C-alpha positions in Angstrom: 0.0 0.0 0.0 1.3 3.4 -1.0 1.7 6.0 1.8 0.2 9.4 1.3 2.7 10.9 3.7 5.2 11.5 1.0 3.6 12.9 -2.2 5.3 12.5 -5.5 6.3 16.0 -6.6 7.7 16.9 -10.0 8.7 20.5 -10.6 9.2 21.8 -14.2 11.4 24.9 -14.1 13.8 27.1 -16.0 17.0 28.5 -14.6 16.0 32.1 -14.9 12.4 31.9 -13.7 11.9 33.8 -10.4 8.7 31.9 -9.6 10.6 28.6 -10.1 13.2 29.7 -7.6 10.5 30.8 -5.2 8.7 27.4 -5.3 11.9 25.5 -5.0 12.9 27.6 -2.0 9.5 27.2 -0.4 9.5 23.4 -0.8 13.0 23.2 0.6 11.9 25.3 3.6 9.0 22.9 4.2 11.4 20.0 3.8 9.3 18.5 1.0 11.4 16.5 -1.5 10.7 17.1 -5.2 12.1 16.1 -8.6 13.2 19.0 -10.7 13.1 18.9 -14.5 14.7 21.6 -16.6 12.3 23.0 -19.3 15.3 24.4 -21.3 15.9 20.8 -22.4 13.6 20.4 -25.5 12.7 16.8 -24.6 11.7 17.9 -21.1 9.7 20.8 -22.5 7.8 18.3 -24.8 7.3 15.9 -21.9 5.8 18.7 -19.8 3.5 19.9 -22.6 2.3 16.4 -23.3 1.7 15.7 -19.6 0.1 19.0 -18.7 -1.1 20.7 -21.8 0.7 23.9 -21.0 4.1 25.4 -21.9 4.9 27.6 -19.0 7.2 27.7 -16.0 6.9 26.7 -13.2 4.7 23.6 -13.5 4.2 21.6 -10.3 2.7 18.2 -10.3 1.7 16.7 -6.9 0.8 13.1 -7.4 -1.4 13.6 -10.5 -2.6 17.1 -9.8 -1.2 19.8 -12.0 -0.5 23.4 -10.8 0.9 26.2 -12.9 1.2 30.0 -12.8 3.1 32.3 -10.5 4.3 31.2 -7.1 1.7 33.4 -5.5 -1.0 31.6 -7.4 0.4 28.1 -6.8 1.4 28.4 -3.1 -2.1 28.4 -1.4 -3.3 25.5 -3.6 0.0 23.6 -3.0 -0.1 24.2 0.7 -3.7 22.8 0.8 -2.9 19.7 -1.2 0.4 19.0 0.6 -1.2 19.4 4.1 -3.9 16.9 3.2 -1.3 14.5 2.0 0.7 14.6 5.2 -2.3 14.6 7.6 
C-alpha cells in the first residue's frame, strides 16, 4: 500500500524563472522533497507539454494534480494539497 505521507512532486522549471526559484525555496523550507526537471531541455519541455497541456514555468505536479502559474497563485493550492497528503 502506498503512503500518502510523501507525495510525489515533479517541478518543471527554467534556470532564470523567479517563480521557479520561489517554489523550490518554499518546498525546501517545508522539507518537502521534489524532482526538478529543466524546461530548457527540448525533450523535457515536450514531456511537460504532453503531460500538462501547457508550456509555462513553473509547473508543479503533486501526485497527479497539476499546478501552474506564479508562485503566489500556486502556493495556497499547493499548501492545501500538501497538508492533506501529510495529515
